[in-house]
Each structure stands twice: as structure tokens, then as C-alpha cells.
C-alpha positions in Angstrom: 65.0 102.0 36.9 62.4 104.9 36.0 63.4 107.1 32.7 63.2 110.2 35.4 66.1 109.4 37.8 68.1 107.9 35.1 68.2 111.4 33.3 71.4 113.4 34.7 70.9 116.1 36.9 70.8 119.7 34.7 71.7 123.0 35.7 69.8 124.8 38.5 67.5 127.3 36.5 66.9 129.3 39.4 70.1 130.6 40.2 72.3 132.5 37.8 75.9 134.3 37.3 76.5 136.8 38.9 77.3 139.2 35.7 73.8 137.6 34.5 71.3 140.8 32.6 68.9 141.4 34.8 66.0 139.4 33.6 62.3 140.6 33.9 59.1 138.9 34.7 56.6 138.4 31.4 54.6 140.9 31.6 52.4 142.8 28.5 52.3 146.2 26.9 49.1 148.0 25.6 50.6 150.8 23.2 47.1 153.1 22.4 48.0 154.7 18.8 47.5 158.0 17.3 48.4 160.7 14.4 50.1 163.2 15.9 50.6 166.8 16.8 53.2 169.6 16.6 55.2 170.4 19.7 54.3 174.2 19.3 52.2 176.5 16.7 55.4 178.6 15.9 57.0 178.0 12.5 59.4 175.8 13.4 57.6 173.0 15.5 54.6 173.2 12.7 57.3 172.9 9.7 59.4 169.9 11.8 55.6 168.2 12.0 54.5 168.8 8.8 58.0 167.3 6.9 57.7 164.1 8.9 54.0 164.0 8.2 53.9 165.0 4.2 57.3 162.8 3.8 55.3 159.7 4.5 55.4 157.6 1.4 51.8 156.0 3.1 50.4 159.4 3.1 51.9 160.6 -0.2 52.5 158.3 -2.7 53.5 160.8 -5.5 57.2 160.1 -7.3 59.5 160.9 -4.4 61.9 163.3 -6.6 58.7 165.3 -7.9 57.0 165.4 -4.2 60.3 166.2 -2.9 60.8 169.9 -4.6 56.8 170.7 -4.0 57.4 170.1 0.0 60.4 171.4 0.2 60.2 174.7 -1.8 56.4 175.5 -1.6 54.4 173.4 1.0 57.3 173.4 4.1 57.5 177.4 3.0 53.8 178.8 3.3 52.1 175.9 5.4 53.3 176.0 8.7 52.3 179.7 9.2 49.2 178.9 8.0 48.3 175.8 10.2 50.3 177.3 13.2 47.3 179.6 13.3 44.8 177.0 13.1 46.4 175.2 15.6 46.7 177.8 17.5 42.9 178.4 18.1 42.4 175.3 19.5 45.7 174.6 21.7 45.3 173.5 25.2 47.3 176.6 26.7 47.6 174.8 30.1 49.2 171.5 28.8 50.9 173.7 26.2 49.9 170.7 23.7 47.8 169.6 21.0 44.5 168.5 22.3 45.0 164.8 20.9 48.0 164.6 22.9 45.9 165.5 25.7 42.3 163.4 25.0 44.9 159.9 24.3 46.8 160.9 27.3 43.7 160.6 29.6 42.1 157.6 27.2 45.5 155.6 28.2 45.1 156.4 31.8 41.5 155.6 31.9 42.4 152.6 30.3 44.6 151.7 33.1 42.2 152.3 35.9 39.5 150.3 34.4 42.1 146.9 33.4 44.1 147.5 36.4 41.7 144.1 37.7 42.8 142.4 34.6 46.3 141.1 35.4 47.2 143.1 38.0 50.8 145.0 37.4 51.4 142.5 34.7 49.8 144.8 32.3 52.0 147.9 31.4 49.9 150.7 29.4 51.5 153.3 27.1 50.6 156.0 24.3 52.5 156.7 21.2 52.1 159.6 18.0 52.9 158.3 14.7 54.1 161.8 14.4 55.8 164.1 16.6 56.1 162.9 20.5 55.8 161.0 22.5 57.3 158.8 19.2 56.4 155.0 18.4 60.0 153.6 18.6 60.5 155.0 22.4 57.4 153.9 23.9 57.8 149.9 22.3 61.3 150.2 23.9 60.0 151.7 27.0 57.8 148.7 27.2 60.5 146.4 26.8 62.3 148.2 29.6 59.4 147.6 31.7 59.7 143.5 31.0 56.9 143.0 28.4 57.6 140.2 26.2 54.3 141.0 24.6 52.9 143.9 23.2 49.9 145.0 21.6 49.7 147.8 19.1 46.3 149.6 18.6 45.4 151.9 16.7 43.1 154.6 17.3 41.8 154.4 14.3 38.0 152.9 13.6 38.9 152.3 10.1 41.5 151.3 8.5 43.6 153.1 5.7 47.0 152.8 4.6 47.8 156.3 5.7 46.3 156.0 9.2 47.0 152.3 10.2 49.3 150.8 8.1 51.6 153.6 8.9 51.6 153.5 12.6 52.3 149.7 12.9 54.9 150.2 10.1 56.9 152.6 12.5 56.4 149.9 15.3 57.9 147.0 12.9 60.4 149.9 12.2 61.3 149.5 15.8 60.9 145.9 16.0 63.9 145.3 13.4 66.1 147.1 15.5 65.9 144.8 18.6 68.0 142.1 19.2 64.9 140.1 21.3 61.5 141.5 19.8 58.4 140.9 22.1 55.8 139.3 20.1 53.5 141.1 18.9 49.5 141.6 18.3 48.1 144.6 16.2 43.7 145.5 17.2 41.9 145.3 14.1 39.9 148.0 12.8 36.3 148.9 14.9 34.5 150.1 12.1 31.5 147.9 12.7 31.9 146.4 16.0 28.5 147.0 17.5 30.5 148.2 21.4 31.7 151.1 18.7 28.7 151.8 16.9 26.7 151.8 20.2 28.4 154.1 21.6 28.6 156.7 18.5 24.7 156.5 18.8 24.4 157.3 22.6 26.6 159.7 22.0 25.0 161.4 19.0 21.5 161.3 21.1 22.9 163.3 24.2 24.7 165.8 21.7 21.9 166.2 20.0 19.7 166.5 23.0 21.7 169.1 24.6 21.2 171.5 21.3 18.3 174.0 21.3 16.8 172.8 17.6 16.7 169.8 15.6 19.0 169.5 12.9 17.3 169.5 9.4 20.2 167.3 8.0 23.2 165.4 10.1 26.7 165.5 7.7 29.0 162.4 8.6 31.8 163.6 7.5 35.2 161.4 7.1 38.5 162.3 6.5 39.0 161.8 3.0 42.1 160.6 0.9 42.6 160.4 -2.9 40.6 158.3 -4.5 43.2 156.5 -6.1 44.1 154.9 -3.2 40.5 153.6 -3.0 41.1 152.4 -6.4 44.4 150.8 -5.5 42.4 148.7 -2.9 42.5 150.5 0.2 39.5 149.2 2.4 38.5 153.0 4.2 36.0 154.1 1.6 33.9 151.0 2.3 34.5 150.8 6.1 33.3 154.4 6.4 30.2 153.8 5.0 29.7 150.6 6.6 30.1 152.8 9.9 27.7 155.4 8.0 24.9 152.7 7.0 24.8 151.0 10.5 25.0 154.2 12.6 22.0 156.1 10.2 20.5 152.1 11.1 20.9 152.6 15.1 19.9 156.2 15.1 16.6 155.8 13.0 17.5 158.2 10.2 17.0 158.1 6.4 20.0 159.0 4.4 18.0 162.2 2.9 18.8 163.2 6.5 21.9 161.5 7.0 24.7 162.2 5.3 28.0 160.7 3.9 30.7 163.3 3.1 35.0 163.4 3.2 36.7 166.5 4.2 40.6 167.6 4.3 41.4 167.2 1.0 45.2 168.3 -0.3 46.2 169.4 -3.6 44.6 169.4 -7.0 43.8 165.6 -7.4 40.1 164.1 -6.9 39.6 162.7 -3.4 36.8 161.1 -2.1 33.4 162.5 -2.6 30.9 164.3 -1.6 33.1 166.5 0.0 32.0 167.9 3.1 32.7 171.8 2.6 30.8 171.8 -1.0 28.0 169.7 0.5 28.0 172.8 3.4 27.7 175.2 1.1 24.6 173.3 -1.4 23.0 172.7 1.9 22.5 176.4 3.2 22.3 177.5 -0.2 19.4 175.1 -0.7 17.1 176.3 2.1 18.5 174.4 4.8 18.5 176.0 7.8 20.1 173.6 10.9 22.6 171.6 10.3 25.0 169.0 12.3 28.2 167.6 11.9 29.8 164.7 13.4 33.2 162.8 13.0 32.8 159.1 13.4 36.4 158.7 11.9 38.3 160.1 14.5 38.8 158.5 18.2 39.7 162.1 19.4 38.5 165.6 18.7 41.8 167.8 17.1 42.8 170.0 14.2 40.2 168.5 11.5 37.2 168.5 13.6 37.6 171.1 16.4 38.9 174.1 13.2 38.0 172.4 10.3 34.4 171.6 11.2 33.5 173.5 14.2 34.6 176.8 12.7 35.3 176.7 9.3 32.0 174.6 7.5 30.1 176.6 10.5 31.3 179.8 8.6 30.7 178.4 5.1 27.2 177.2 6.2 26.3 180.4 8.0 27.6 182.9 5.3 25.5 181.1 2.7 22.1 181.4 4.2 22.3 178.9 7.3 20.9 179.8 10.4 21.8 177.3 13.1 24.9 174.8 13.0 26.6 172.5 15.5 29.4 170.0 15.8 28.8 166.8 17.7 32.0 165.8 19.5 33.9 162.6 18.8 34.0 160.0 21.6 37.2 161.1 23.0 37.5 160.0 26.5 34.1 160.2 27.5 32.5 156.9 29.2 31.0 156.1 25.6 34.5 156.2 23.7 36.3 153.9 26.9 33.6 151.1 26.5 34.8 151.0 23.2 38.7 151.3 23.6 38.0 148.7 26.8 36.6 146.4 24.5 38.7 146.4 21.6 42.0 145.7 24.3 40.0 143.6 26.2 38.9 140.8 23.0 42.8 141.3 21.7 43.9 140.2 25.2 42.5 136.9 25.1 44.8 134.5 25.3 47.3 136.4 26.9 45.7 137.2 30.1 
């Protein structure tokens, strides 16, 4: 008697009891994650957004009680009004939302179209914001409800930092902690030195520069800043920004004296990564530089820090101190070049699942 025929017949795997919970087919979720945006520009929506953002221990590492007093008695009293005016100047009034939300939605829709032939309807694409809405927890729950037993998280931060990539993943992992049946999860790594990313940045910059009616004497490569203390504690963000800047300059054939690295958006009294963008802009103008362009390759989509801080505030600084011609070069956004990068990262990280 053969071993196979000697085994007793097992229960049927095709028939389930009538009261058995519904089982979806095995699917794969892809969740694009970006920083976030307030739900409105008035005081209370801005306050809610800033409170969530500035209460994150990954963002502000001050002792909790000390920071609670500063945040609730000072920051959340005055800052929502000021930042609300800044957001209002760049607000997508047609959709009544911040541009970061508009762009991230479009990136997800385009990625869906680009990869629809990869595995048919087995892949479900979605997007979420670390702060604000749509929130990470609800979108992971949605993907699971759609039958996704595997989820690829794609933080849309080219350079890794604890206050960006890590906190987005923290939020996802907290959602998983509440699930009885967790999906398998992958996290796409930072892509600061990926040839697809560097090539897309270079192509986008060339196209933007070609549309100008002047040739900038200097181009600033401006990244979002962070406290210097975070670097000293081991955060790799600064090193990855430097590598992006170096590779991009080499790809474009720009000498360091014409293509300068700076850091923007500092907050509070502590020392942040230097050189500072605003101080560099002022010094260049006062030193005789008449034409300047700024690019922000640390952002996958234009937002307040690029559209208002760089294109408005730093433009005013440059022109006020003797500069004559200024240009801000847009982020990759949902352009063809930008989508090439997101597609390349997603395809690579899905290998073995599809």
C-alpha cells in the first residue's frame, strides 16, 4: 500500500461552514505615505495639525513636560494664525486642500495606472498622511479589508530621517499592533542615491532651467533642516543629503562653488544643520550674485516649505538684498520624471511578491 493512499481523508478545504467569516483572495497593498497637511487654513484646523505634528516625539525630542508647556502656552497660541496665512497663499482652492494632498493623490492614481499590468487587480494602491488625513491607520485597515495580506509601505522621503521616514513607519506599526491578523509588511528604503532618482532630478532641473530667461550664477540645493543634535545622535539624514547633492552636481556637471548645499526651515533656538538657506541667500545677494535658482530635492512633492518658504520668503530675501533674478525649480511631484522614480522603487520592492 502506498503511503499516500493509507492517509485518512482530511476535511474539505473548498467548503466552509455557512457562518464562516468571509475570506478575501490574497492581494498586495501598496501604501504611499507623505508628511501631511492641515484640513483648513483657519485657526482651529491649523492648531489641530500643528498639535499632532509637534507632539510627535520623533520630531521634538525635548523633555516632555518642558515641551508641553512651550507647545500649549506659546506655540499653539500664536503659530496657527501665522502658518494659516502661509498655507492660504498656496492652498488648492478648487479642491479645498493643501497642494501636498493634491499631488500625493495624483501620484497614487498614476502609479495605479502604470502598474495595472503587473498583477492585475491583485495589487491595491492607496495613500496616507502621517499627520492629518487620510491617516495611516485607516488606510491600512482599508487595505486589509480589501484582502491584502501583504502591504508595501512607501515613505515618500528620498533621504531617511527619524522625524520623517521613521515616524511614518511608527504610525503604521502602531496600527498593526491593534490587529488580530496582521498582514506581512515591507518598507521601501530611502532612495537618496538611486540612479533613477538622481537621473530624474537632473532631467527635471535641466528642463526647468531651460525655461528660464536667465542662467543662474548659483544654484542652491536646499534640504529641510533638522537639529544638529539629531545628526550627533546617529541620524543618517545629513549624510544622505550630502550624497544626493554630490551625485546630482556630478550628473549636471556643476562645480561646488556654483551648486551649493544648504538647509532650510529651522525652528527654535538650538543649532540646526548648516549652512542655513536663508542666510546663504542673503550673503550671496549682498556679495554681488545677481541671479539665483533654488531646488529642493529632499521633497517628493511641493508643499509649504517649497512653495511659500523658498519661492516667496527666500525670493524676497534675495531681491531685497541686491539680487535681480530668482527662480525656484519645482519638485518632481507627479511629473513623468517623478513617477518614473516612484514606479522604479515600487517595482523593485514588490519583487518576490509579484
